[in-house]
PADRENVEX-609759 format. One line per 8 residues: number of its first residue (from 1); their letters; for each residue x, z, y of N, C-alpha, C. Coordinates in pm, whole numbers, plus 50000, padded with zeros to 5 digits. Layout:
N
NUM> a> X,Z,Y,X,Z,Y,X,Z,Y; ...
END
This chain:
137
1> mvrnpldv> 49464,50593,50241,49507,50504,50147,49644,50574,50153; 49685,50632,50022,49828,50687,49984,49900,50599,49897; 50019,50619,49887,50124,50551,49806,50175,50623,49705; 50224,50568,49587,50331,50633,49488,50478,50616,49566; 50537,50743,49593,50651,50731,49645,50765,50622,49580; 50746,50628,49471,50843,50560,49390,50839,50410,49434; 50717,50346,49458,50692,50224,49489,50736,50224,49646; 50708,50299,49712,50743,50300,49873,50879,50281,49897
9> ilswtnlv> 50973,50367,49837,51095,50381,49836,51183,50256,49844; 51150,50135,49749,51218,50040,49725,51143,49917,49817; 51018,49942,49851,50933,49856,49923,51013,49857,50072; 51003,49984,50115,51031,50019,50259,51199,49967,50278; 51275,49998,50191,51405,49957,50206,51433,49808,50213; 51361,49732,50125,51363,49604,50133,51325,49555,50262; 51205,49586,50315,51151,49580,50432,51256,49573,50588; 51308,49733,50552,51414,49733,50672,51525,49668,50657
17> cqnnhntk> 51593,49630,50537,51705,49553,50511,51678,49410,50543; 51563,49336,50488,51525,49197,50524,51457,49167,50626; 51402,49264,50697,51320,49248,50839,51186,49147,50778; 51125,49188,50674,51019,49103,50608,50979,49173,50478; 50857,49131,50443,50783,49177,50296,50784,49049,50209; 50894,48926,50248,50873,48822,50175,50985,48824,50028; 51110,48880,50090,51219,48873,49991,51279,49020,49968; 51341,49019,49878,51416,49131,49839,51540,49102,49831
25> vpfnfsee> 51642,49203,49839,51778,49188,49869,51842,49152,49720; 51962,49096,49726,51983,49024,49602,52099,49101,49536; 52071,49248,49518,52133,49323,49438,52054,49451,49433; 52104,49523,49334,52048,49672,49308,52105,49783,49398; 52036,49842,49479,52073,49932,49577,52170,50039,49483; 52103,50108,49403,52154,50223,49327,52274,50200,49268; 52314,50063,49243,52423,50035,49120,52530,50002,49235; 52522,49904,49348,52622,49871,49449,52655,49975,49556
33> ypnwwqqn> 52543,50048,49580,52591,50156,49686,52522,50272,49659; 52557,50337,49568,52508,50460,49514,52487,50580,49604; 52589,50592,49683,52591,50710,49796,52475,50692,49906; 52496,50562,49933,52389,50535,50017,52245,50528,49981; 52224,50489,49874,52117,50501,49797,52033,50639,49788; 52113,50715,49745,52085,50862,49756,52031,50917,49869; 52133,50880,49984,52050,50935,50113,51952,50880,50165; 51939,50730,50119,51823,50666,50173,51688,50736,50103
41> vekivnem> 51689,50761,49959,51594,50804,49905,51552,50951,49973; 51641,51016,49978,51611,51162,50022,51529,51141,50150; 51583,51068,50262,51544,51027,50375,51382,51004,50367; 51360,50894,50288,51233,50836,50272,51142,50944,50224; 51166,51017,50110,51087,51116,50052,51070,51235,50153; 51158,51271,50237,51126,51374,50335,51023,51331,50442; 51061,51199,50483,50943,51148,50569,50818,51126,50512; 50807,51090,50391,50676,51071,50303,50601,51220,50302
49> krwygtli> 50681,51335,50289,50630,51469,50217,50580,51524,50384; 50653,51483,50494,50594,51525,50622,50461,51461,50674; 50460,51303,50653,50347,51261,50680,50234,51279,50590; 50241,51287,50463,50125,51329,50368,50105,51497,50414; 50190,51553,50428,50155,51721,50464,50077,51694,50609; 50108,51640,50689,50017,51624,50817,49876,51556,50798; 49881,51474,50686,49730,51398,50657,49658,51505,50590; 49716,51590,50497,49634,51700,50440,49598,51810,50514
57> yharkrdv> 49685,51843,50600,49662,51962,50682,49543,51924,50769; 49540,51802,50844,49426,51744,50904,49271,51728,50850; 49308,51676,50720,49194,51680,50651,49130,51803,50632; 49208,51898,50570,49152,52024,50561,49104,52110,50681; 49157,52073,50809,49131,52151,50922,49014,52093,50986; 48983,51968,50970,48861,51907,51053,48735,51908,50967; 48620,51904,51019,48504,51873,50933,48470,51724,50914; 48577,51661,50900,48565,51508,50903,48547,51473,50749
65> ptifvrfe> 48460,51412,50669,48486,51370,50546,48608,51308,50523; 48672,51329,50430,48813,51253,50395,48834,51214,50263; 48870,51086,50227,48890,51049,50091,49024,51016,50104; 49113,51049,49981,49251,50979,49982,49245,50892,49829; 49273,50753,49851,49268,50659,49746,49411,50626,49716; 49466,50599,49598,49611,50577,49606,49610,50423,49586; 49685,50346,49677,49694,50214,49655,49715,50151,49543; 49806,50196,49469,49834,50145,49325,49715,50138,49235
73> dlcmnpkp> 49654,50258,49230,49534,50253,49155,49429,50153,49226; 49392,50130,49314,49298,50040,49384,49348,49889,49322; 49510,49860,49310,49551,49723,49290,49540,49707,49133; 49587,49834,49049,49583,49793,48921,49482,49824,48831; 49340,49913,48878,49221,49905,48835,49114,49932,48929; 49079,49814,49005,49001,49830,49155,48867,49878,49133; 48786,49847,49031,48657,49871,49009,48610,50032,49048; 48661,50114,48973,48653,50257,48969,48677,50305,49113
81> eldllmrf> 48795,50258,49179,48832,50316,49307,48728,50252,49400; 48695,50112,49385,48585,50039,49487,48457,50117,49477; 48427,50157,49357,48279,50245,49332,48313,50366,49396; 48443,50448,49393,48453,50561,49443,48428,50569,49616; 48491,50457,49655,48508,50438,49798,48378,50377,49868; 48281,50331,49798,48136,50280,49836,48059,50413,49802; 48083,50486,49723,48008,50611,49708,48024,50725,49822; 48158,50697,49855,48208,50825,49986,48146,50757,50091
89> ftgltnlk> 48158,50620,50137,48110,50565,50261,47946,50574,50268; 47897,50560,50155,47720,50576,50155,47668,50697,50146; 47747,50766,50081,47707,50933,50059,47595,50929,49928; 47599,50824,49867,47537,50824,49739,47617,50838,49624; 47530,50892,49518,47609,50933,49386,47585,50813,49290; 47498,50728,49304,47474,50594,49221,47470,50477,49329; 47555,50399,49277,47530,50251,49353,47425,50166,49280; 47354,50190,49197,47295,50112,49121,47171,50039,49208
97> gtnaerrv> 47182,49920,49216,47071,49830,49314,47096,49825,49467; 47208,49873,49491,47248,49879,49632,47306,49751,49668; 47336,49731,49818,47433,49626,49846,47571,49656,49837; 47611,49806,49831,47734,49828,49800,47771,49796,49665; 47698,49801,49567,47692,49773,49428,47750,49625,49427; 47675,49517,49506,47678,49394,49498,47802,49343,49576; 47849,49420,49671,47972,49381,49734,48089,49418,49616; 48091,49550,49542,48202,49571,49447,48214,49453,49345
105> sevmalgd> 48081,49408,49276,48081,49286,49211,48122,49172,49262; 48109,49128,49371,48175,49016,49425,48328,49026,49446; 48352,49133,49483,48506,49150,49479,48567,49144,49349; 48491,49199,49233,48557,49197,49129,48562,49046,49054; 48455,48975,49104,48437,48838,49034,48548,48752,49097; 48633,48823,49173,48750,48721,49246,48874,48718,49141; 48865,48817,49051,48952,48845,48925,49089,48905,48999; 49198,48827,48952,49336,48869,49017,49346,48888,49175
113> eatktydl> 49262,48767,49234,49249,48769,49380,49199,48887,49452; 49140,48976,49356,49063,49122,49430,49184,49211,49458; 49291,49186,49387,49410,49305,49405,49528,49244,49463; 49504,49132,49519,49609,49050,49595,49627,49091,49732; 49738,49189,49769,49731,49247,49893,49769,49140,50016; 49845,49056,49997,49895,48974,50095,49966,48835,50031; 49981,48739,50076,50049,48612,50025,50190,48626,50070; 50289,48621,49956,50414,48628,49999,50441,48502,50069
121> kdsskkfn> 50551,48514,50139,50597,48374,50252,50727,48326,50186; 50741,48345,50034,50853,48299,49981,50863,48125,50001; 50762,48050,50002,50738,47931,50024,50804,47878,50118; 50777,47931,50230,50813,47894,50381,50951,47924,50405; 50990,48042,50352,51128,48107,50361,51156,48130,50524; 51003,48180,50575,51016,48246,50706,51006,48381,50723; 51033,48427,50826,50986,48591,50865,50817,48592,50885; 50790,48715,50917,50657,48701,50929,50616,48624,51050
129> stmknyne> 50474,48583,51084,50451,48536,51225,50515,48562,51346; 50515,48700,51356,50569,48753,51461,50705,48737,51493; 50772,48675,51391,50928,48651,51412,50942,48509,51391; 50853,48422,51415,50854,48279,51385,50978,48211,51480; 50947,48273,51610,51045,48202,51717,51178,48252,51683; 51230,48373,51660,51326,48396,51626,51414,48365,51519; 51314,48315,51405,51364,48276,51279,51404,48112,51310; 51342,48033,51388,51355,47908,51428,51488,47878,51523
137> k> 51543,47996,51584,51638,47961,51681,51792,47940,51609
END
C-alpha cells in the first residue's frame, strides 16, 4: 500500500504534533510557521523517497510477486482496486463466479463503510487506546 505524498505530509505532521489520528492542529502550518513547514515537508519527502526507493528496489530484486496499490485510489474508487488485488492474489484474470468476486461485492455493498479506514475518536476526545492511561492522569 502506497500513499500520495501530499496526503501523507499533513497527516503525519498532525499525528506527530497531536500524538494521535483523532484531531488536527487548530492552525495552518504553512501560514503560521512557514520556515518550519518548509523544513518539515522536505524532511518527510526525503524519507518517503528513501522508503519507496527501498520498496521498489526489493520488489525488483526478488522473485516475489509484488503489487503496489495507492491507498487514496482504494478509498476513492474501491471496486477496481479490490478487483485488481483479488486477481493478483488468486492469479486469475477474471473473477467471474469466484469467491473473490463475491467478497468484493460484499465489501461494495457496505457503501461508504467500505472506504472507512478507522473511526475517528473525536467523540471521546481521548488518545488512542494505547495512550488511555496517560490521557486519564
